[in-house]
Residue, then its C-alpha position, 0 to 999 in steps of 0.5 A: m758309717k763314720n767309724w769304719m770310714s775313719r779307719l778306711i782312710g789310714g795308711a792309703g798309698s800306691d805307686t801307680k804311675a800315669p802321665a800328667a794331664v795334657a794341656v789343650d789349646d784349641g782357641e776356646d777358653q779352657a774353663q768354658r770348654s770343660q764346662r760345656i763338655c761336662g754339661e753335655i755329657d751330664a745331660a746325655y748321661y741323665r737322659w740315658l739313666t731315665g730312659p723310658a721312665g722319664f716324663n715331661a714333668p711340670a716346671e713346679i715338679e722339677t723345682r720342688i725336687l731340686d729345692e728339696v735336694q738342696a734343703l736336704a743338704g742342710r740336714p745330712a743326718d736325715a739324708a744319710g738315714l735314707v741309705p743302708r749301712v755297711p756290712e759289719v765285717i768291714p770295720q773289723l778288717l779295716r782295724s786289721l789293715n791299719d795294724e802294722e803287725s797284722s799278718t796276711a794269715e790274720l787278714s785271711r782269717l777275717v775275710a774267710q768269715d764272710v763267704v761273700l767277701a772271700a769270693e769277692v777277694i779271690r775274684e778281684a785277684n783273678s780279674a783282668y786288672y791284676r792279670p795273675m800268671s796262674t789262677v788264684k785259688t786261696v784267700e791268702a794268695a788273693i790278699m798277697m796279690l791285691g796288697q794293702n791298698g788294693l784290699r782297702m779299695l776292694l773293701a770300700r767298694v764292697g761297703f758302698r755297694p749296698v749303700i748305692k745299689m740296694q734301693s727299695d722301690g720306684f724309679s730309684r730301685r730300677v736305676a740303682p744298678q746303673i748308678w752303681s756301675q757308674s760309681e765303680k767305673c768313676a772310682l777306678a778311673a779317678s784312681l788311675m788319673a790321680p798319680g799324674l795329678t799328684a792326688g791320693v790314689f785311694e782318696s780319689y777312688l773313695a771320692g768316686l764311690m761316694q759322689n753318687v750317694g746324694l743322687v740315690v737320695a735325690f731319686r728317692l725324693a723324686d719317687r715320693i714327689c712324682e708318685n708314678g715311678k717316673v722322673p722328669v726327663s729334661g736334660e737341663f733338669g738332669v744337669s741341675l739334679l746331678a750338680r745338687s746331688r753332688q753337693l748333697s753327697a759332699e755334705i753326707a761325706k762330712h757327716w760320715e767324717f770323711p777326710r775334709d779333702v775328699a768331701d771338698a773334692i766331691a763338692q768341687a769336682s765341677d770346678p776343682g780349682e787347686s784340688s788335685i783330688a777334685l780334678a781326678l774325680g772330675q776326670g774320672d766321672r767324665i770318663a765313666k759316664l762316657r763309657l756307659l754312654l758308649d756301651g749303651a750305644i748312645l755315643t760312638e768312639d768318634d763322637a765329639l764328646v769323646a774326641e774333645g773331652l778326653d786326652s790320649f791317656q784318658r782314652r786309654c782309661l776309657g778302654k780299660l773300663s770296658h773290661l770292668e765287671s760290676 
């Protein structure tokens, strides 16, 4: 994981444009307001994730799960061993992407070696995000449509999908598709927020994909502790679990030798300080969770969490996510 990830980082860039963040002055301290809204969104999102698999767990079960997640953050190698590795074709492509002399034809040859990846590249080029004038039918044409940064983001998404989505059993298996959907949406939303915050587009995208790895591990731990295919339903527990699993994600990112600013952004997303990547990630995470809650009919467009939690550009991004296919 760490070798292909170091190659993934090199050469990222984008000229995507977005407006700067809009300041809000509604009489409430901005930090307190943001913390309140994020906490309410996290609680609603966690309850949506658990659904009928949530149960009223004893306090000692909740404490044990949270303590074990926190302890595992001190053993990131053990935590990384609880999730799958990425496909072998990804490192080969990343080496070529970082080679300035590599041609589109060479990249096309490498992509074509993996039938699934070739289909992903063509599908991406024909997506609503790129909106081609005519249907893209060849791998070479698709790569030209995506560009280097678009291809790099696609490779990151393909690489992370088995890490998050393919879980073996219990509650973690049932919930993995929803976590992956949130990861994809968070990554895209963070990348759209990034330019207006002077954050790296690809780094923000990568942080969005990575931040849920710890949550997957946390749910696998919960499966072992609860032994009933269920997890604690408490919203307060859920907020704590999401926060601790984010710290676990940051430690796994360091173990995998992610750039320090990406790993730090994951750890700081709820309190970004001066980190522009953390700010982009925090906004992207909030938008992605709201999208899922809206699609799941848990919230409506006029809900206070949407109205208070997003500015006009963020609401446009929320709308764009409705067209994203997982």
